[in-house]
C-alpha positions as CSV (number, residue, x, y, z in Angstrom):
1,X,99.5,-100.0,-109.3
2,X,97.9,-103.4,-108.7
3,X,97.6,-102.8,-105.0
4,X,96.0,-99.4,-105.6
5,X,93.4,-101.0,-108.0
6,X,92.7,-103.8,-105.4
7,X,92.2,-101.3,-102.6
8,X,89.9,-99.1,-104.8
9,X,87.9,-102.1,-105.9
10,X,87.4,-103.3,-102.3
11,X,86.3,-99.8,-101.2
12,X,83.8,-99.6,-104.1
13,X,82.4,-103.1,-103.2
14,X,82.0,-102.1,-99.6
15,X,80.2,-98.9,-100.6
16,X,77.9,-100.8,-102.9
17,X,76.5,-102.8,-100.0
18,X,75.9,-100.0,-97.5
19,X,72.5,-98.9,-96.5
20,X,72.9,-95.1,-96.7
21,X,69.6,-93.3,-96.7
22,X,68.5,-89.7,-97.0
23,X,65.2,-88.3,-95.7
24,X,63.4,-86.1,-98.3
25,X,60.6,-83.6,-97.8
26,X,58.4,-84.7,-100.6
27,X,57.0,-88.1,-101.3
28,X,57.5,-87.5,-105.0
29,X,61.3,-87.3,-104.5
30,X,61.4,-90.6,-102.5
31,X,62.4,-94.0,-103.6
32,X,60.6,-95.5,-100.7
33,X,57.8,-94.2,-98.5
34,X,58.1,-95.3,-94.9
35,X,56.0,-95.2,-91.8
36,X,57.4,-95.5,-88.3
37,X,55.4,-98.0,-86.2
38,X,55.2,-97.8,-82.4
39,X,55.8,-101.6,-82.1
40,X,58.4,-103.8,-83.8
41,X,55.6,-106.5,-84.2
42,X,53.8,-104.1,-86.6
43,X,56.9,-103.4,-88.7
44,X,58.1,-104.9,-91.9
45,X,61.7,-103.9,-91.0
46,X,63.3,-103.3,-87.6
47,X,65.9,-100.5,-88.2
48,X,69.0,-99.5,-86.3
49,X,70.5,-96.1,-87.0
50,X,74.3,-96.6,-87.3
51,X,76.8,-93.9,-86.3
52,X,79.1,-94.8,-89.1
53,X,78.3,-95.7,-92.7
54,X,80.8,-98.6,-92.5
55,X,78.5,-100.2,-89.9
56,X,75.5,-100.0,-92.3
57,X,76.2,-103.1,-94.3
58,X,74.0,-105.3,-96.4
59,X,70.2,-105.1,-96.4
60,X,69.7,-106.0,-92.8
61,X,68.1,-102.9,-91.4
62,X,71.3,-101.2,-90.5
63,X,70.9,-97.6,-91.8
64,X,73.2,-94.7,-91.9
65,X,71.5,-91.3,-92.6
66,X,73.6,-89.1,-94.9
67,X,73.4,-85.3,-95.2
68,X,73.2,-85.2,-99.0
69,X,70.8,-87.0,-101.2
70,X,73.6,-87.6,-103.7
71,X,75.5,-89.8,-101.1
72,X,72.4,-91.9,-100.4
73,X,71.6,-95.3,-101.9
74,X,67.9,-94.7,-101.1
75,X,65.8,-91.6,-100.6
76,X,63.0,-92.1,-98.1
77,X,60.0,-90.1,-97.1
78,X,58.4,-90.5,-93.7
79,X,54.6,-90.8,-94.1
80,X,52.0,-89.8,-91.5
81,X,49.8,-92.9,-92.3
82,X,50.9,-96.5,-92.6
83,X,48.4,-96.8,-95.5
84,X,50.4,-94.4,-97.6
85,X,53.7,-96.2,-96.9
86,X,55.6,-98.8,-99.0
87,X,57.4,-100.0,-95.9
88,X,56.6,-100.0,-92.2
89,X,59.7,-99.7,-90.0
90,X,60.4,-99.6,-86.3
91,X,63.6,-98.0,-84.9
92,X,65.4,-100.1,-82.3
93,X,68.2,-99.1,-79.9
94,X,70.1,-102.4,-80.4
95,X,72.1,-103.2,-83.5
96,X,71.3,-106.9,-83.0
97,X,67.6,-106.4,-83.2
98,X,67.7,-105.1,-86.7
99,X,66.1,-107.5,-89.1
100,X,63.5,-108.0,-91.8
101,X,60.2,-109.2,-90.5
102,X,58.5,-109.3,-93.9
103,X,61.1,-110.7,-96.3
104,X,58.9,-110.0,-99.4
105,X,59.6,-106.3,-99.0
106,X,63.4,-106.7,-99.1
107,X,63.6,-105.6,-102.7
108,X,62.5,-102.1,-101.7
109,X,65.9,-101.4,-100.1
110,X,68.1,-102.9,-102.8
């Protein structure tokens, strides 16, 4: 019984620190409004899209997109203008490039 509780506790801790996101169709349903920049130098956060939710750990820009809003830690809305956005992101092809460029906005993804 103790082993089962320990395994369950570890699983819940790992899930608590994942960056699972869901893209919503309305800005009113979103927790965070994001704009995708064409350059990483214009971004607050450089994001890497993970293929597994277990790779999307901590608050480092490693995101896993889920198919249900109930499975997501954050619901995001993609804005057409950077002036409407809370957070400006840039998608990278390398996991090692994912990082915060504007640390004052980290709280948006907690």
